[in-house]
C-alpha positions in Angstrom: -12.4 2.2 -5.7 -12.4 5.6 -7.5 -15.4 7.5 -8.2 -14.9 6.5 -11.9 -14.5 3.2 -11.3 -18.1 3.6 -9.8 -19.4 5.6 -12.7 -18.4 3.1 -14.9 -19.5 -0.2 -12.9 -22.8 1.3 -12.0 -23.6 2.5 -15.8 -27.2 3.6 -16.2 -29.4 1.2 -14.9 -27.1 -1.2 -12.1 -28.0 -0.7 -8.6 -24.4 -1.6 -7.2 -21.1 -2.4 -8.4 -18.5 -5.0 -6.7 -15.0 -4.8 -7.3 -14.2 -6.4 -4.4 -15.5 -7.5 -1.0 -14.0 -4.5 0.3 -15.0 -2.0 -2.3 -18.7 -1.5 -3.5 -20.6 1.3 -4.9 -24.2 2.0 -5.4 -25.9 5.0 -6.7 -29.6 7.2 -7.4 -30.8 9.5 -9.5 -33.2 12.4 -8.2 -35.6 14.5 -10.8 -37.8 17.2 -9.7 -40.1 19.2 -11.5 -41.3 22.8 -10.7 -44.6 23.5 -10.9 -45.9 27.1 -11.4 -49.6 27.9 -12.0 -50.1 24.2 -12.1 -47.7 24.0 -15.1 -44.4 22.4 -15.1 -41.9 25.8 -15.2 -38.4 23.9 -14.6 -36.4 20.7 -13.9 -33.4 19.7 -11.4 -31.9 17.1 -10.9 -28.8 15.3 -9.8 -27.5 12.0 -8.6 -26.0 10.5 -5.6 -22.8 7.6 -5.9 -21.8 6.2 -2.5 -18.5 4.5 -2.6 -18.0 2.0 0.5 -14.4 1.1 0.8 -12.2 -0.9 3.6 -8.3 -0.8 3.8 -6.8 -3.8 4.5 -7.5 -5.6 7.9 -9.3 -2.6 8.8 -12.8 -2.3 11.1 -13.4 0.9 9.6 -15.7 1.5 6.6 -15.3 4.7 4.9 -18.7 5.9 2.8 -17.4 8.7 -0.1 -20.7 10.5 -1.2 -20.7 12.1 -4.4 -23.4 14.7 -5.4 -22.7 14.9 -9.7 -25.0 15.8 -12.7 -26.4 18.5 -11.0 -28.4 20.5 -13.6 -31.3 23.3 -13.2 -33.3 24.4 -16.4 -36.2 26.8 -16.8 -37.7 28.5 -13.9 -36.5 27.0 -10.4 -35.2 28.2 -7.2 -32.4 25.5 -6.8 -30.5 27.9 -4.6 -33.1 27.9 -2.1 -33.7 23.9 -2.4 -32.6 22.1 0.6 -30.9 18.6 0.6 -30.9 16.4 3.4 -28.1 13.4 3.6 -28.6 10.9 6.2 -27.0 7.5 6.8 -28.5 5.3 9.5 -27.8 1.8 10.6 -31.3 0.8 11.5 -30.4 -2.9 12.1 -27.7 -5.1 13.9 -27.1 -9.0 14.4 -26.9 -9.3 17.2 -29.2 -6.5 18.2 -27.6 -3.7 20.3 -24.1 -3.5 18.6 -22.8 0.0 19.1 -20.7 2.0 16.1 -18.2 4.8 16.3 -19.2 7.1 13.4 -17.0 10.0 12.1 -16.1 11.6 8.9 -17.7 14.8 7.5 -21.5 14.2 6.7 -23.3 17.1 4.8 -26.5 17.4 7.0 -28.5 19.9 5.2 -27.3 21.6 2.5 -28.8 23.7 -0.6 -28.8 22.6 -4.0 -26.1 25.3 -4.9 -23.9 24.2 -2.1 -24.0 20.7 -2.6 -23.2 21.3 -6.4 -20.1 23.5 -5.3 -18.9 20.9 -2.5 -19.7 17.5 -4.2 -18.3 15.1 -2.0 -18.3 14.1 1.7 -17.7 11.2 3.6 -19.1 9.0 6.6 -17.2 6.2 8.8 -18.5 3.3 10.8 -16.4 1.3 12.8 -17.5 -1.6 15.2 -15.6 -2.4 17.9 -14.9 -6.6 18.4 -16.3 -8.4 21.3 -20.0 -7.4 20.1 -20.6 -10.7 17.4 -21.8 -13.8 17.5 -20.0 -17.3 17.4 -16.5 -18.3 17.6 -15.4 -15.6 14.4 -17.2 -12.7 16.4 -19.6 -11.9 13.4 -21.6 -8.7 13.3 -24.1 -7.8 10.5 -25.8 -4.6 10.3 -27.7 -2.7 7.7 -26.4 0.7 6.7 -28.7 3.2 5.1 -28.0 6.4 3.1 -31.0 8.4 2.6 -31.7 11.6 0.6 -34.4 13.8 1.4 -35.7 17.5 -0.3 -37.1 20.4 1.0 -38.6 22.6 -1.3 -38.3 26.6 -0.9 -41.4 28.3 0.8 -44.2 28.6 -1.7 -42.8 26.5 -4.0 -44.2 23.3 -5.5 -42.1 20.5 -6.6 -43.0 16.7 -7.5 -41.0 14.1 -8.4 -38.1 12.5 -6.7 -38.5 14.5 -2.9 -36.8 11.4 -1.3 -35.3 8.0 -1.3 -32.8 5.8 0.1 -29.9 4.3 -1.5 -29.0 0.6 -1.7 -26.3 -0.5 0.2 -24.5 -4.1 0.5 -24.4 -5.3 4.2 -21.3 -4.7 6.2 -20.0 -7.4 8.0 -17.3 -7.4 11.0 -15.6 -10.4 12.1 -12.6 -11.5 14.3 -11.8 -14.9 13.4 -8.6 -16.4 14.6 -8.0 -18.0 11.3 -8.0 -15.0 9.3 -5.6 -12.1 8.9 -5.3 -9.5 12.3 -6.7 -12.0 14.5 -4.7 -10.2 17.1 -5.0 -6.6 16.0 -1.0 -6.1 16.0 -1.1 -6.3 19.8 -3.8 -4.4 20.3 -7.3 -6.7 20.7 -9.6 -3.3 20.2 -8.6 -3.3 16.2 -8.3 -7.2 15.8 -10.4 -8.4 12.6 -11.6 -6.5 9.8 -14.7 -5.5 8.3 -16.0 -6.5 5.0 -19.5 -6.3 2.6 -21.6 -9.3 2.8 -21.8 -11.0 -0.5 -21.6 -14.2 -2.0 -18.3 -14.0 -3.9 -16.7 -16.6 -6.6 -13.8 -18.9 -6.5 -12.5 -18.7 -10.6 -10.6 -21.7 -11.6 -9.2 -21.8 -15.3 -9.9 -25.1 -17.2 -7.6 -23.5 -20.0 -4.4 -24.8 -21.5 -1.5 -24.0 -19.3 -3.4 -23.7 -16.2 -1.8 -24.9 -13.1 -5.1 -26.1 -11.4 -6.4 -27.1 -15.0 -7.0 -30.6 -14.1 -9.2 -29.4 -11.2 -11.1 -27.2 -13.1 -12.0 -29.5 -15.8 -13.0 -32.3 -13.1 -15.2 -29.5 -11.4 -16.9 -28.4 -14.6 -17.6 -32.4 -15.5 -19.3 -32.5 -12.2 -21.1 -29.1 -13.1 -22.0 -30.4 -16.6 -22.2 -34.3 -16.6 -22.7 -35.6 -13.0 -23.8 -38.6 -14.2 -20.6 -39.3 -15.5 -18.7 -38.7 -12.1 -18.0 -41.0 -9.2 -19.6 -42.3 -7.2 -22.5 -42.8 -9.2 -25.7 -41.1 -7.9 -28.6 -40.8 -10.2 -29.5 -37.5 -9.0 -26.4 -35.9 -8.3 -26.5 -32.0 -8.6 -23.4 -30.6 -6.6 -23.7 -27.2 -5.2 -21.5 -24.2 -5.6 -22.9 -23.5 -9.1 -25.2 -21.0 -8.5 -25.7 -18.2 -5.2 -29.1 -20.2 -4.3 -27.0 -23.5 -3.5 -23.4 -22.1 -2.2 -20.8 -23.8 -0.5 -19.7 -22.7 3.2 -16.3 -23.2 4.4 -15.6 -25.3 7.5 -12.1 -25.1 9.9 -12.9 -28.1 11.6 -10.0 -30.6 11.2 -11.8 -33.2 12.0 -14.7 -32.9 9.6 -12.2 -31.8 6.6 -10.0 -35.2 7.2 -13.5 -37.0 7.3 -14.4 -35.2 3.9 -10.9 -36.4 2.2 -11.3 -40.0 4.0 -15.0 -40.4 2.2 -13.2 -39.1 -0.9 -10.4 -41.7 -1.3 -12.4 -44.2 -0.4 -14.2 -43.7 -3.7 -11.1 -43.2 -5.4 -9.8 -46.8 -4.3 -13.6 -48.2 -5.2 -13.5 -47.0 -8.5 -9.7 -46.6 -9.6 -7.9 -49.2 -7.2 -5.5 -48.9 -4.3 -3.1 -47.9 -7.2 -5.0 -44.7 -8.0 -1.9 -42.6 -7.0 0.7 -44.2 -9.3 1.9 -41.4 -11.8 1.7 -38.9 -8.9 -2.0 -38.9 -8.8 -4.1 -37.5 -5.9 -7.6 -37.8 -5.1 -9.4 -34.8 -6.0 -12.9 -34.0 -4.6 -15.5 -31.8 -5.2 -17.0 -30.2 -3.1 -14.1 -29.2 -1.6 -12.8 -30.8 1.7 -13.0 -27.8 3.3 -16.4 -27.4 3.0 -19.5 -28.7 4.9 -21.0 -29.9 1.7 -17.6 -32.2 1.1 -17.9 -35.6 0.8 -18.8 -36.9 4.2 -21.6 -34.4 4.4 -23.9 -37.1 4.9 -22.6 -38.8 7.9 -22.9 -35.2 9.5 -26.7 -34.9 8.3 -28.7 -37.6 7.5 -31.1 -35.7 5.5 -28.2 -34.6 3.1 -28.2 -36.4 -0.4 -25.7 -39.3 -0.1 -22.8 -39.4 -2.9 -23.5 -36.0 -4.0 -19.8 -35.5 -4.8 -17.3 -36.4 -7.1 -13.9 -37.9 -6.4 -11.5 -38.7 -9.4 -7.5 -38.9 -9.4 -5.7 -36.3 -11.5 -2.2 -34.9 -11.4 -0.7 -34.3 -8.0 0.4 -30.8 -9.0 -3.0 -29.7 -10.3 -4.5 -30.9 -7.3 -2.2 -28.9 -5.1 -2.2 -25.9 -7.3 -6.1 -25.6 -6.7 -5.7 -26.3 -3.0 -3.6 -23.1 -2.8 -5.9 -21.1 -4.8 -8.6 -22.1 -2.6 -6.6 -21.2 0.3 -5.8 -17.7 -0.9 -9.4 -17.3 -1.9 -10.5 -18.0 1.8 -7.8 -15.1 3.4 -8.2 -12.7 0.4 -11.9 -12.7 0.7 -12.5 -13.6 4.8 -14.7 -16.5 4.2 -15.9 -17.4 7.6 -16.6 -20.8 9.0 -20.2 -21.9 8.9 -23.8 -20.9 7.1 -23.5 -17.5 7.4 -20.8 -17.3 4.6 -20.9 -18.5 1.3 -19.5 -18.7 -2.4 -19.6 -20.3 -5.5 -17.2 -21.6 -7.8 -16.8 -20.6 -11.8 -14.9 -22.5 -14.7 -13.3 -20.4 -17.2 -12.7 -22.8 -20.1 
């Protein structure tokens, strides 16, 4: 992500901008009023934007800091005003993780020095083997902070310190995702991402390869009472961030989800529902914990809170390919620590 992309994405009101799970940015504005004889005499201001990027299949996150729109008007002493930039990692899950830091952070510089140098970077790397679960997951809080020290005998009001929001980094070394061996170097296996619930987009428009599947999911979203199997209180997950889907890589559970969906296709459309090259499409997807067999694994889950429907086999397979690619591209992890939603373009 470039600085210009970040600037456009943030605009003047947005706290953060997400280009992908591997490119995010945040920013903040700092405005100070210089007071002389108890009256405002001048104003200084600057913006800080932080762009976080991760190279393909890398465990190193690069944070690029940009100091811009640095302006001073009236009676000020900005040449002697010191600005301290720090970036801490106050929390990790699991706790006790160690990180390798690099880059060239500015530390403490004057307003004038930062105005001339403008940009600095910080890098963070977490070695594999420190995480939890089979995917070796490690989550952290990365916290950029700014503080201002006025010149001696100067009086300043306004923004003298502040934190800049940044999406939480995550590292994994899942065996079912790319770079699972580190290219032969175990210390490099896995990769980093930013923890953000992303969306799988499917198209119901004419000509889309996955159109029939997208139409089926859209029906389950908008008129669940018209889907099979019938369930009066049906509300399928995956429509909003508050109720996302979660990936499973369990072959047994995926198979059970498919069998439960096929059972309903046969129940409502008969044993010959596959005539004409059709396949039993299910939503939520068989590769999610919320699939058709969810109630068999979790008795507290609502039974029949899914939709099964015969659709053209080509559309079903195209949708499956898009889902598989989505999992890989976004490093979606098995389990409830990661999630995603589905958006239908009509």
